[in-house]
N, CA and C atoms as a LAMMPS dump frame, in Angstrom:
ITEM: TIMESTEP
0
ITEM: NUMBER OF ATOMS
411
ITEM: BOX BOUNDS ff ff ff
-5.0000000000000000e+02 5.0000000000000000e+02
-5.0000000000000000e+02 5.0000000000000000e+02
-5.0000000000000000e+02 5.0000000000000000e+02
ITEM: ATOMS id mol type element x y z
1 1 1 N 251.185 -441.392 164.269
2 1 2 C 252.494 -441.319 164.879
3 1 3 C 253.498 -440.783 163.852
4 2 1 N 254.424 -439.953 164.3
5 2 2 C 255.403 -439.342 163.396
6 2 3 C 256.824 -439.536 163.923
7 3 1 N 257.759 -439.178 163.071
8 3 2 C 259.173 -439.187 163.428
9 3 3 C 259.592 -437.782 163.829
10 4 1 N 260.511 -437.668 164.752
11 4 2 C 261.154 -436.4 165.039
12 4 3 C 262.476 -436.425 164.29
13 5 1 N 262.657 -435.479 163.37
14 5 2 C 263.827 -435.479 162.506
15 5 3 C 264.655 -434.22 162.75
16 6 1 N 265.939 -434.413 162.988
17 6 2 C 266.871 -433.291 163.166
18 6 3 C 268.056 -433.489 162.242
19 7 1 N 268.355 -432.45 161.454
20 7 2 C 269.539 -432.448 160.603
21 7 3 C 270.444 -431.35 161.136
22 8 1 N 271.605 -431.75 161.632
23 8 2 C 272.505 -430.815 162.3
24 8 3 C 273.847 -430.8 161.576
25 9 1 N 274.261 -429.603 161.151
26 9 2 C 275.582 -429.417 160.549
27 9 3 C 276.428 -428.629 161.543
28 10 1 N 277.723 -428.495 161.309
29 10 2 C 278.564 -427.789 162.287
30 10 3 C 278.143 -426.349 162.564
31 11 1 N 277.535 -425.681 161.588
32 11 2 C 277.209 -424.269 161.774
33 11 3 C 275.734 -423.973 162.012
34 12 1 N 274.836 -424.961 161.815
35 12 2 C 273.412 -424.679 162.015
36 12 3 C 272.593 -425.96 162.047
37 13 1 N 271.379 -425.824 162.532
38 13 2 C 270.4 -426.899 162.45
39 13 3 C 269.582 -426.635 161.2
40 14 1 N 269.632 -427.541 160.242
41 14 2 C 268.983 -427.341 158.949
42 14 3 C 267.518 -427.775 158.986
43 15 1 N 267.209 -428.784 159.787
44 15 2 C 265.832 -429.274 159.892
45 15 3 C 265.615 -429.757 161.312
46 16 1 N 264.51 -429.364 161.925
47 16 2 C 264.137 -429.832 163.255
48 16 3 C 262.621 -429.8 163.322
49 17 1 N 261.995 -430.899 162.883
50 17 2 C 260.539 -430.936 162.803
51 17 3 C 260.058 -432.385 162.75
52 18 1 N 258.75 -432.538 162.839
53 18 2 C 258.125 -433.842 162.714
54 18 3 C 258.049 -434.217 161.237
55 19 1 N 258.047 -435.519 160.96
56 19 2 C 257.933 -435.997 159.581
57 19 3 C 257.269 -437.369 159.573
58 20 1 N 256.627 -437.669 158.457
59 20 2 C 256.007 -438.976 158.259
60 20 3 C 257.016 -440.003 157.755
61 21 1 N 257.954 -439.522 156.921
62 21 2 C 258.861 -440.44 156.245
63 21 3 C 260.146 -439.711 155.873
64 22 1 N 261.262 -440.452 155.879
65 22 2 C 262.566 -439.897 155.521
66 22 3 C 263.282 -440.907 154.623
67 23 1 N 263.955 -440.41 153.594
68 23 2 C 264.809 -441.251 152.749
69 23 3 C 266.209 -440.658 152.812
70 24 1 N 267.168 -441.483 153.246
71 24 2 C 268.541 -441.031 153.453
72 24 3 C 269.496 -441.626 152.425
73 25 1 N 270.544 -440.865 152.046
74 25 2 C 271.561 -441.4 151.145
75 25 3 C 272.671 -442.1 151.925
76 26 1 N 272.421 -443.336 152.351
77 26 2 C 273.445 -444.05 153.12
78 26 3 C 274.571 -444.486 152.19
79 27 1 N 275.667 -444.898 152.756
80 27 2 C 276.812 -445.322 151.953
81 27 3 C 276.547 -446.633 151.218
82 28 1 N 275.484 -447.339 151.59
83 28 2 C 275.141 -448.599 150.927
84 28 3 C 273.903 -448.469 150.046
85 29 1 N 273.387 -447.257 149.867
86 29 2 C 272.204 -447.032 149.04
87 29 3 C 271.151 -446.23 149.775
88 30 1 N 270.03 -446.005 149.119
89 30 2 C 268.943 -445.237 149.718
90 30 3 C 268.325 -446.02 150.871
91 31 1 N 268.008 -445.317 151.956
92 31 2 C 267.485 -445.941 153.158
93 31 3 C 266.215 -445.219 153.584
94 32 1 N 265.089 -445.919 153.568
95 32 2 C 263.813 -445.327 153.971
96 32 3 C 263.549 -445.558 155.442
97 33 1 N 263.064 -444.517 156.119
98 33 2 C 262.768 -444.595 157.55
99 33 3 C 261.297 -444.211 157.758
100 34 1 N 260.555 -445.079 158.42
101 34 2 C 259.175 -444.821 158.811
102 34 3 C 259.068 -444.967 160.325
103 35 1 N 257.938 -444.603 160.886
104 35 2 C 257.751 -444.77 162.327
105 35 3 C 257.88 -446.251 162.678
106 36 1 N 258.413 -446.511 163.856
107 36 2 C 258.596 -447.875 164.319
108 36 3 C 259.833 -448.559 163.762
109 37 1 N 260.697 -447.81 163.102
110 37 2 C 261.916 -448.392 162.526
111 37 3 C 262.816 -448.933 163.643
112 38 1 N 263.485 -450.014 163.362
113 38 2 C 264.426 -450.604 164.318
114 38 3 C 265.579 -449.63 164.576
115 39 1 N 266.184 -449.671 165.755
116 39 2 C 267.345 -448.817 166.03
117 39 3 C 268.427 -449.04 164.984
118 40 1 N 269.077 -447.945 164.592
119 40 2 C 270.027 -448.013 163.493
120 40 3 C 271.042 -446.89 163.613
121 41 1 N 272.27 -447.184 163.255
122 41 2 C 273.315 -446.171 163.104
123 41 3 C 273.956 -446.437 161.758
124 42 1 N 273.984 -445.43 160.882
125 42 2 C 274.509 -445.631 159.542
126 42 3 C 275.327 -444.434 159.076
127 43 1 N 276.314 -444.712 158.238
128 43 2 C 277.096 -443.647 157.61
129 43 3 C 276.307 -443.121 156.418
130 44 1 N 276.411 -441.816 156.188
131 44 2 C 275.724 -441.18 155.066
132 44 3 C 276.727 -440.728 154.025
133 45 1 N 276.341 -440.876 152.78
134 45 2 C 277.151 -440.431 151.667
135 45 3 C 276.707 -439.015 151.281
136 46 1 N 277.464 -438.369 150.436
137 46 2 C 277.037 -437.097 149.881
138 46 3 C 275.884 -437.396 148.937
139 47 1 N 274.754 -436.746 149.156
140 47 2 C 273.573 -437.005 148.343
141 47 3 C 272.386 -436.212 148.841
142 48 1 N 271.208 -436.602 148.399
143 48 2 C 269.986 -435.882 148.733
144 48 3 C 269.15 -436.687 149.719
145 49 1 N 268.801 -436.038 150.809
146 49 2 C 267.866 -436.59 151.781
147 49 3 C 266.489 -436.048 151.408
148 50 1 N 265.495 -436.896 151.459
149 50 2 C 264.131 -436.446 151.192
150 50 3 C 263.307 -436.7 152.444
151 51 1 N 262.516 -435.699 152.8
152 51 2 C 261.685 -435.8 153.997
153 51 3 C 260.268 -435.339 153.651
154 52 1 N 259.293 -436.097 154.121
155 52 2 C 257.893 -435.728 153.899
156 52 3 C 257.29 -435.362 155.25
157 53 1 N 257.042 -434.062 155.456
158 53 2 C 256.531 -433.611 156.753
159 53 3 C 255.21 -434.267 157.151
160 54 1 N 254.283 -434.404 156.211
161 54 2 C 253.022 -435.091 156.484
162 54 3 C 252.491 -435.663 155.18
163 55 1 N 251.493 -436.516 155.276
164 55 2 C 250.96 -437.168 154.077
165 55 3 C 250.362 -436.162 153.098
166 56 1 N 249.945 -435.012 153.582
167 56 2 C 249.33 -433.998 152.725
168 56 3 C 250.34 -433.014 152.161
169 57 1 N 251.598 -433.139 152.507
170 57 2 C 252.619 -432.192 152.05
171 57 3 C 253.583 -432.862 151.085
172 58 1 N 254.206 -432.025 150.243
173 58 2 C 255.187 -432.518 149.286
174 58 3 C 256.495 -432.858 149.991
175 59 1 N 257.272 -433.691 149.327
176 59 2 C 258.6 -434.043 149.816
177 59 3 C 259.491 -432.808 149.804
178 60 1 N 260.343 -432.691 150.809
179 60 2 C 261.339 -431.631 150.89
180 60 3 C 262.706 -432.279 150.671
181 61 1 N 263.558 -431.605 149.89
182 61 2 C 264.888 -432.143 149.604
183 61 3 C 265.947 -431.353 150.358
184 62 1 N 266.919 -432.069 150.887
185 62 2 C 268.046 -431.45 151.59
186 62 3 C 269.326 -432.108 151.079
187 63 1 N 270.252 -431.299 150.581
188 63 2 C 271.541 -431.815 150.131
189 63 3 C 272.413 -432.062 151.36
190 64 1 N 272.925 -433.286 151.493
191 64 2 C 273.788 -433.648 152.615
192 64 3 C 275.198 -433.895 152.106
193 65 1 N 276.179 -433.462 152.883
194 65 2 C 277.575 -433.642 152.497
195 65 3 C 278.267 -434.655 153.404
196 66 1 N 277.675 -435.817 153.521
197 66 2 C 278.268 -436.9 154.293
198 66 3 C 278.096 -436.718 155.789
199 67 1 N 278.057 -437.822 156.5
200 67 2 C 277.909 -437.772 157.949
201 67 3 C 277.361 -439.086 158.47
202 68 1 N 276.533 -438.989 159.528
203 68 2 C 275.957 -440.171 160.16
204 68 3 C 274.515 -439.918 160.532
205 69 1 N 273.734 -440.988 160.591
206 69 2 C 272.342 -440.899 161.025
207 69 3 C 272.103 -441.962 162.089
208 70 1 N 271.331 -441.572 163.095
209 70 2 C 270.938 -442.504 164.14
210 70 3 C 269.418 -442.515 164.217
211 71 1 N 268.847 -443.717 164.254
212 71 2 C 267.406 -443.879 164.39
213 71 3 C 267.164 -444.637 165.683
214 72 1 N 266.33 -444.046 166.543
215 72 2 C 266.01 -444.706 167.804
216 72 3 C 264.712 -444.133 168.356
217 73 1 N 263.752 -445.016 168.618
218 73 2 C 262.462 -444.641 169.21
219 73 3 C 261.799 -443.478 168.469
220 74 1 N 261.656 -443.613 167.157
221 74 2 C 261.012 -442.623 166.29
222 74 3 C 261.702 -441.264 166.282
223 75 1 N 262.972 -441.259 166.611
224 75 2 C 263.786 -440.052 166.502
225 75 3 C 264.915 -440.332 165.522
226 76 1 N 265.055 -439.441 164.539
227 76 2 C 266.104 -439.559 163.538
228 76 3 C 267.027 -438.355 163.715
229 77 1 N 268.256 -438.623 164.128
230 77 2 C 269.246 -437.568 164.312
231 77 3 C 270.298 -437.723 163.238
232 78 1 N 270.488 -436.656 162.471
233 78 2 C 271.415 -436.694 161.342
234 78 3 C 272.498 -435.654 161.58
235 79 1 N 273.73 -436.115 161.739
236 79 2 C 274.883 -435.233 161.935
237 79 3 C 275.704 -435.258 160.656
238 80 1 N 275.843 -434.084 160.03
239 80 2 C 276.496 -434.033 158.721
240 80 3 C 277.582 -432.963 158.674
241 81 1 N 278.481 -433.126 157.707
242 81 2 C 279.546 -432.143 157.491
243 81 3 C 278.997 -430.842 156.929
244 82 1 N 277.908 -430.919 156.208
245 82 2 C 277.255 -429.754 155.629
246 82 3 C 275.898 -430.162 155.105
247 83 1 N 274.961 -429.22 155.075
248 83 2 C 273.621 -429.502 154.566
249 83 3 C 272.992 -428.197 154.087
250 84 1 N 272.118 -428.339 153.097
251 84 2 C 271.438 -427.171 152.541
252 84 3 C 270.077 -427.606 152.016
253 85 1 N 269.041 -426.876 152.42
254 85 2 C 267.7 -427.17 151.916
255 85 3 C 267.642 -426.879 150.426
256 86 1 N 266.956 -427.734 149.704
257 86 2 C 266.813 -427.549 148.271
258 86 3 C 266.144 -426.24 147.91
259 87 1 N 265.207 -425.798 148.739
260 87 2 C 264.486 -424.546 148.469
261 87 3 C 265.391 -423.322 148.583
262 88 1 N 266.556 -423.464 149.217
263 88 2 C 267.486 -422.345 149.378
264 88 3 C 268.565 -422.318 148.292
265 89 1 N 268.54 -423.297 147.385
266 89 2 C 269.566 -423.407 146.348
267 89 3 C 269.035 -422.839 145.041
268 90 1 N 269.798 -421.97 144.402
269 90 2 C 269.438 -421.425 143.089
270 90 3 C 269.665 -422.512 142.036
271 91 1 N 268.606 -422.883 141.325
272 91 2 C 268.671 -423.986 140.373
273 91 3 C 269.674 -423.735 139.255
274 92 1 N 269.698 -422.544 138.703
275 92 2 C 270.612 -422.268 137.587
276 92 3 C 272.078 -422.264 138.027
277 93 1 N 272.353 -421.728 139.196
278 93 2 C 273.724 -421.772 139.711
279 93 3 C 274.137 -423.217 139.989
280 94 1 N 273.216 -424.006 140.538
281 94 2 C 273.507 -425.41 140.815
282 94 3 C 273.727 -426.179 139.515
283 95 1 N 272.951 -425.866 138.479
284 95 2 C 273.118 -426.523 137.183
285 95 3 C 274.499 -426.214 136.599
286 96 1 N 274.909 -424.941 136.676
287 96 2 C 276.216 -424.532 136.151
288 96 3 C 277.346 -425.208 136.923
289 97 1 N 277.234 -425.266 138.246
290 97 2 C 278.262 -425.9 139.073
291 97 3 C 278.337 -427.4 138.783
292 98 1 N 277.191 -428.025 138.549
293 98 2 C 277.154 -429.454 138.217
294 98 3 C 277.85 -429.714 136.884
295 99 1 N 277.542 -428.911 135.885
296 99 2 C 278.168 -429.076 134.566
297 99 3 C 279.678 -428.877 134.637
298 100 1 N 280.092 -427.86 135.394
299 100 2 C 281.522 -427.585 135.548
300 100 3 C 282.235 -428.729 136.267
301 101 1 N 281.622 -429.244 137.333
302 101 2 C 282.22 -430.355 138.087
303 101 3 C 282.302 -431.614 137.228
304 102 1 N 281.291 -431.842 136.398
305 102 2 C 281.287 -433.004 135.515
306 102 3 C 282.417 -432.896 134.479
307 103 1 N 282.59 -431.699 133.942
308 103 2 C 283.665 -431.471 132.97
309 103 3 C 285.03 -431.696 133.606
310 104 1 N 285.239 -431.154 134.8
311 104 2 C 286.522 -431.322 135.489
312 104 3 C 286.791 -432.786 135.814
313 105 1 N 285.756 -433.512 136.213
314 105 2 C 285.912 -434.933 136.516
315 105 3 C 286.335 -435.704 135.266
316 106 1 N 285.749 -435.36 134.143
317 106 2 C 286.084 -436.044 132.887
318 106 3 C 287.478 -435.695 132.385
319 107 1 N 288.038 -434.562 132.816
320 107 2 C 289.343 -434.115 132.346
321 107 3 C 290.512 -434.593 133.216
322 108 1 N 290.238 -435.204 134.342
323 108 2 C 291.299 -435.671 135.234
324 108 3 C 292.055 -436.816 134.572
325 109 1 N 293.369 -436.74 134.643
326 109 2 C 294.188 -437.802 134.059
327 109 3 C 294.088 -439.069 134.899
328 110 1 N 294.146 -440.194 134.234
329 110 2 C 293.932 -441.495 134.879
330 110 3 C 294.946 -441.8 135.978
331 111 1 N 296.169 -441.307 135.867
332 111 2 C 297.194 -441.636 136.848
333 111 3 C 297.222 -440.749 138.08
334 112 1 N 296.495 -439.659 138.065
335 112 2 C 296.517 -438.704 139.178
336 112 3 C 295.405 -439.039 140.173
337 113 1 N 295.716 -439.945 141.101
338 113 2 C 294.71 -440.444 142.063
339 113 3 C 294.147 -439.338 142.953
340 114 1 N 294.999 -438.45 143.442
341 114 2 C 294.555 -437.356 144.317
342 114 3 C 293.569 -436.437 143.582
343 115 1 N 293.89 -436.09 142.35
344 115 2 C 293.007 -435.231 141.555
345 115 3 C 291.685 -435.941 141.257
346 116 1 N 291.724 -437.247 141.04
347 116 2 C 290.499 -438.008 140.799
348 116 3 C 289.584 -437.974 142.015
349 117 1 N 290.155 -438.167 143.197
350 117 2 C 289.366 -438.158 144.431
351 117 3 C 288.739 -436.784 144.653
352 118 1 N 289.53 -435.733 144.505
353 118 2 C 289.013 -434.373 144.694
354 118 3 C 287.929 -434.032 143.679
355 119 1 N 288.144 -434.385 142.417
356 119 2 C 287.16 -434.097 141.375
357 119 3 C 285.878 -434.891 141.607
358 120 1 N 286.011 -436.137 142.06
359 120 2 C 284.832 -436.959 142.328
360 120 3 C 284.023 -436.393 143.489
361 121 1 N 284.694 -435.955 144.552
362 121 2 C 283.987 -435.352 145.686
363 121 3 C 283.284 -434.06 145.28
364 122 1 N 283.95 -433.232 144.494
365 122 2 C 283.342 -431.984 144.017
366 122 3 C 282.13 -432.286 143.144
367 123 1 N 282.239 -433.328 142.316
368 123 2 C 281.125 -433.731 141.459
369 123 3 C 279.934 -434.199 142.293
370 124 1 N 280.185 -435.029 143.316
371 124 2 C 279.105 -435.521 144.172
372 124 3 C 278.404 -434.383 144.907
373 125 1 N 279.175 -433.403 145.389
374 125 2 C 278.576 -432.24 146.059
375 125 3 C 277.704 -431.444 145.093
376 126 1 N 278.232 -431.179 143.905
377 126 2 C 277.495 -430.401 142.904
378 126 3 C 276.229 -431.142 142.47
379 127 1 N 276.332 -432.452 142.286
380 127 2 C 275.16 -433.25 141.889
381 127 3 C 274.09 -433.234 142.979
382 128 1 N 274.498 -433.366 144.235
383 128 2 C 273.531 -433.357 145.346
384 128 3 C 272.814 -432.01 145.422
385 129 1 N 273.553 -430.918 145.287
386 129 2 C 272.938 -429.588 145.33
387 129 3 C 271.966 -429.396 144.166
388 130 1 N 272.37 -429.839 142.98
389 130 2 C 271.532 -429.71 141.789
390 130 3 C 270.251 -430.529 141.943
391 131 1 N 270.37 -431.761 142.414
392 131 2 C 269.196 -432.606 142.605
393 131 3 C 268.273 -432.037 143.686
394 132 1 N 268.855 -431.549 144.779
395 132 2 C 268.039 -430.981 145.86
396 132 3 C 267.285 -429.744 145.407
397 133 1 N 267.886 -428.987 144.482
398 133 2 C 267.244 -427.771 143.961
399 133 3 C 266.125 -428.096 142.968
400 134 1 N 266.032 -429.353 142.566
401 134 2 C 264.977 -429.759 141.649
402 134 3 C 265.454 -430.155 140.279
403 135 1 N 266.756 -430.164 140.076
404 135 2 C 267.319 -430.56 138.791
405 135 3 C 267.315 -432.07 138.643
406 136 1 N 267.169 -432.521 137.426
407 136 2 C 267.165 -433.957 137.152
408 136 3 C 268.52 -434.359 136.589
409 137 1 N 269.084 -435.404 137.15
410 137 2 C 270.396 -435.88 136.692
411 137 3 C 270.22 -437.26 136.103
């Protein structure tokens, strides 16, 4: 028995296939989904979703930019603000963007709350893309 997994962003469907297992970046931590999972609705954080199409295949990484996931009757529907398969991300560009975002985050002044929030969000996006591309953080 398998899961039907769909990852839908505003501009495209990033994943629509069967899978054995899914790990989601929920707002409360990593969340593993297997067949027979109880019904669930959860908020997703910016991070990396990992999906294993079958036991004989490697894990696939998808960078998610926040959203929601619903699990019901072995169907996992993921609605996100943005998503990108790790295989479509250039590792060196992602590494450079991650380093730049980390530097900007470290340079934000402590009293500028708006700049801190923006820099933190940019850092989380860059980190998710870098990790999905295969980079280690």
